[in-house]
C-alpha angles and dihedrals in degrees: 000000000000122000090213141005125204119202119170105320096334125096117194113198120202118234110288124210130191097278123137115182090338096309125110113246119211104009104202092004113104093185092056091045093050090050091052092048089056092045087056093047091049090054093051089048092050091052088052093049096255140103139213086272088070094056112116102170139025133190120193125192113202128189090209129025089224089072093062095086091055091048090047091050092057094039094049092050092052096044101035096132104037112014119196121227112266148190128202120199128187111220133186094243145332129230093281126031087227091067115091095179146004126207130204124189142193120202133188115214117218109254 
């Protein structure tokens, strides 16, 4: 599975969880997990020649609606000047019970 696919000017980034070198970051801490998700998104964007400034859409899957405020805190700090559109969905569970959230992104590279 690819972490990201670039077609034309669009970059679609697979759902990112709070993994760093195969280890879960921030068990029980939605802020730390959200930060790591965005670190991972930023790395995929970098490899595709883009940055967080190019993100036009986000989708967040949360295992509990109470974690949305923590996710939004991180997201709003990163995208204070030009926020992308976004969707948040509460799901029953993610692949590991340690994951509190997962974030997908779409970016538009400048042409």
